[in-house]
C-alpha positions in Angstrom: -0.1 0.0 0.2 1.3 3.3 -1.0 2.3 5.6 1.9 -0.7 8.2 1.2 -3.2 5.4 1.1 -1.8 3.7 4.3 -1.9 7.3 5.9 -5.3 8.1 5.1 -6.5 4.5 6.1 -4.9 4.8 9.4 -6.9 8.1 10.1 -9.9 6.2 9.9 -8.7 2.7 11.6 -6.9 3.2 14.6 -4.2 1.3 16.2 -6.3 -1.7 17.0 -7.6 -1.9 13.4 -11.1 -0.8 14.4 -13.0 2.2 13.8 -16.4 4.2 14.8 -17.6 6.1 12.0 -20.6 8.4 12.2 -22.9 8.3 9.3 -24.7 11.7 8.9 -25.0 11.5 5.0 -28.6 10.7 4.9 -29.6 13.8 3.7 -28.3 13.3 0.2 -31.6 11.3 -0.5 -33.9 11.4 2.5 -33.5 15.5 3.0 -34.1 16.8 6.4 -34.5 13.4 8.5 -35.7 13.3 12.1 -32.9 14.5 14.4 -30.7 15.5 11.6 -32.9 18.6 10.8 -30.0 21.0 11.9 -27.0 18.9 11.2 -24.4 21.2 13.0 -26.3 20.6 16.5 -26.5 17.0 15.9 -22.9 16.3 14.7 -20.7 18.6 17.1 -21.5 17.0 20.3 -20.6 13.4 19.0 -17.4 14.3 17.0 -15.2 13.7 20.3 -16.4 10.3 20.5 -16.0 8.9 16.9 -13.0 8.4 14.6 -14.6 9.7 11.4 -17.6 11.3 9.7 -19.3 10.1 6.7 -20.9 13.2 5.2 -21.6 15.0 2.4 -19.8 17.9 0.9 -22.7 20.4 1.7 -23.0 19.4 5.3 -19.2 19.3 5.7 -18.6 23.0 4.5 -21.6 24.3 6.4 -21.9 22.4 9.5 -18.5 20.9 10.7 -15.6 22.9 12.1 -12.5 22.8 9.8 -10.3 23.4 12.5 -11.6 20.3 14.4 -9.4 17.7 12.6 -11.9 15.0 12.2 -11.3 12.3 9.4 -13.7 12.6 6.6 -15.3 9.9 4.5 -17.0 11.9 1.8 -20.3 10.7 0.2 -19.9 11.2 -3.5 -22.7 9.3 -5.2 -26.1 10.6 -5.5 -28.8 11.9 -8.0 -31.6 10.0 -6.4 -34.3 10.7 -3.6 -36.7 8.7 -1.4 -39.5 9.9 -3.9 -37.8 8.2 -6.8 -39.1 5.0 -8.5 -35.7 3.3 -8.0 -33.0 4.4 -5.5 -30.2 2.5 -7.4 -30.3 5.2 -10.2 -27.2 7.0 -8.7 -24.3 8.5 -10.4 -20.9 10.1 -9.3 -21.7 13.4 -8.0 -18.4 14.9 -6.7 -15.0 15.0 -8.6 -12.0 13.5 -7.1 -10.6 17.2 -7.1 -13.2 18.2 -4.9 -12.5 15.4 -2.5 -8.7 16.4 -2.6 -10.0 20.2 -2.1 -11.7 19.0 0.9 -8.8 17.1 2.5 -10.9 13.9 2.8 -9.6 10.5 4.2 -11.8 8.4 2.0 -14.5 8.7 -0.6 -17.8 6.6 -0.5 -20.1 5.3 -3.1 -23.0 3.0 -3.0 -23.5 -0.1 -5.3 -26.9 -1.8 -5.9 -26.1 -5.5 -6.7 -29.1 -7.0 -8.6 -30.9 -4.0 -9.2 -32.2 -2.2 -12.4 -29.2 -0.1 -12.3 -26.6 -2.7 -11.1 -24.2 -2.1 -14.1 -24.5 1.6 -13.7 -23.4 1.5 -10.0 -20.8 -0.9 -10.4 -19.2 1.1 -13.2 -19.3 4.3 -10.9 -17.5 2.0 -8.4 -14.6 1.1 -10.8 -14.5 4.7 -12.4 -14.3 6.1 -8.7 -11.4 3.6 -7.6 -9.6 4.7 -10.9 -9.7 8.2 -10.0 -9.0 7.9 -6.3 -6.0 5.4 -6.7 -4.2 8.2 -8.7 -4.4 10.3 -5.5 -3.9 7.9 -2.7 -7.4 7.8 -1.5 -9.2 4.9 -0.2 -12.8 4.2 -1.5 -15.5 2.9 0.7 -18.3 1.0 -1.1 -21.6 0.7 0.5 -23.5 -2.3 -0.5 -27.0 -0.7 -0.5 -30.5 -2.3 -0.9 -32.7 0.6 -1.5 -36.2 0.1 -0.2 -35.6 -3.9 -0.3 -34.6 -4.4 3.1 -35.5 -8.3 2.9 -32.3 -8.4 0.7 -30.1 -8.4 3.8 -29.1 -12.0 4.0 -25.7 -13.7 4.3 -26.0 -14.7 0.4 -26.7 -11.4 -1.2 -24.4 -9.5 1.0 -21.4 -11.9 0.6 -21.9 -11.6 -3.1 -22.2 -7.6 -3.1 -19.2 -7.4 -0.6 -17.0 -9.6 -2.7 -17.8 -7.8 -6.0 -17.0 -4.7 -4.3 -13.7 -5.8 -3.1 -13.1 -7.5 -6.4 -13.4 -4.1 -8.2 -11.0 -2.5 -5.8 -12.6 -1.1 -2.9 -10.4 -0.7 -0.1 -13.4 -0.7 2.7 -17.0 -2.0 2.4 -19.8 -1.0 4.4 -22.8 -3.6 4.7 -25.4 -4.8 6.9 -25.2 -7.3 9.7 -27.3 -10.5 9.2 -27.3 -14.1 10.3 -24.2 -16.1 9.5 -22.3 -12.9 9.2 -19.2 -14.6 9.7 -19.6 -16.0 5.9 -19.9 -12.4 4.6 -16.5 -11.5 6.7 -14.7 -14.6 5.1 -15.8 -13.8 1.5 -14.4 -10.4 1.6 -10.7 -9.8 1.7 -11.1 -6.0 2.9 -12.2 -4.4 6.1 -15.8 -4.4 6.5 -17.8 -1.9 8.8 -21.6 -2.6 9.7 -24.4 0.0 8.9 -27.1 0.5 11.7 -29.9 0.7 9.2 -33.1 2.1 10.3 -33.5 3.3 14.0 -34.3 -0.2 16.0 -36.7 0.0 18.9 -34.3 -0.4 21.6 -30.7 1.0 21.9 -29.8 -2.5 23.5 -30.5 -4.2 20.0 -28.3 -1.8 18.3 -25.6 -2.6 20.8 -26.1 -6.4 20.7 -26.0 -6.2 16.8 -22.7 -4.2 16.9 -21.3 -6.5 19.3 -22.2 -9.7 17.2 -20.8 -8.0 13.9 -17.5 -7.5 15.6 -17.5 -10.8 17.1 -17.8 -12.2 13.6 -14.9 -10.0 12.1 -16.4 -6.8 11.4 -13.7 -3.9 11.8 -16.2 -1.6 13.2 -19.4 0.3 12.8 -20.4 3.2 10.4 -23.6 3.7 12.2 -26.1 6.8 12.2 -29.6 6.6 13.1 -29.0 4.2 15.9 -27.0 6.9 17.4 -28.0 10.4 16.7 -31.8 9.2 16.7 -31.5 7.9 20.1 -32.8 10.2 22.9 -29.5 9.5 24.6 -26.8 9.9 21.7 -23.9 10.7 23.7 -24.5 7.5 26.1 -25.2 5.4 22.7 -22.1 6.4 20.9 -19.9 5.9 24.2 -21.3 2.4 24.6 -20.8 1.7 20.9 -17.3 2.9 21.2 -16.8 0.6 24.1 -17.7 -2.5 22.0 -15.4 -1.4 19.1 -12.2 -0.1 20.9 -12.2 -1.7 24.4 -13.7 -5.1 23.1 -16.6 -5.1 25.6 -19.4 -7.5 25.6 -22.8 -6.2 24.7 -23.9 -6.6 28.3 -20.9 -4.3 29.5 -22.1 -1.9 26.9 -25.6 -1.9 27.7 -24.7 -1.3 31.4 -22.4 1.6 30.4 -25.4 2.9 28.1 -27.8 2.7 31.0 -25.4 4.3 33.5 -24.7 7.1 31.1 -28.6 7.4 30.4 -29.4 8.1 33.9 -26.2 10.2 34.6 -25.6 12.0 31.3 -22.0 12.6 30.4 -21.4 16.1 29.4 -20.2 16.8 25.8 -16.4 17.1 25.6 
């Protein structure tokens, strides 16, 4: 791995090889989603607890302090919305020169394997990897499923993750599922798990994170299950304990409940 690529990867993945990424890019197709109506107010208190932000350029420029030094994974795919017929109809919306201008640590793009626009999104990924490779910038491929959440099984996710890795992605973001260890074994690059829609209980999200890490995931790229919680700092602290302190789900839940009842001040 070239020095620049290695350096950028090390900004995202810490010395233990793991990462807590905070996904706040949802507005690119969902608009002002609940609890992210004012992104700056949601993001700022959580930055001290996470290793990087997955974010769009508009929110980065307008809602995140440039002096903070938080590593950025820049969402560069888009061109769709929740109102459209098919979420897989995406293109590359941000140039590699813009990513360099913003000093990002990685760029992110969604692929939709098995969808109407499968070929388009896979071609997008290959093009982005070619462009980013010239500048030593890692590419994170998101194995998106659009509105078809039932697709989140080991067979489909293994297929999607392996294709992303075969095309050259340095990191893959995917969903946790039953038999997740099969997904991990099939993918030769680091996997981080998405949180997906907000779960009913925070404890469920903590259990999911613990199970994914136990199966070999290298971290989380979680959004709604952190900042849509009524106790986001307690939630991100518990997630961080699972990822970097290798805590059990029970220990993380205990920490969450403690901080829930004794709020931890923002750093």
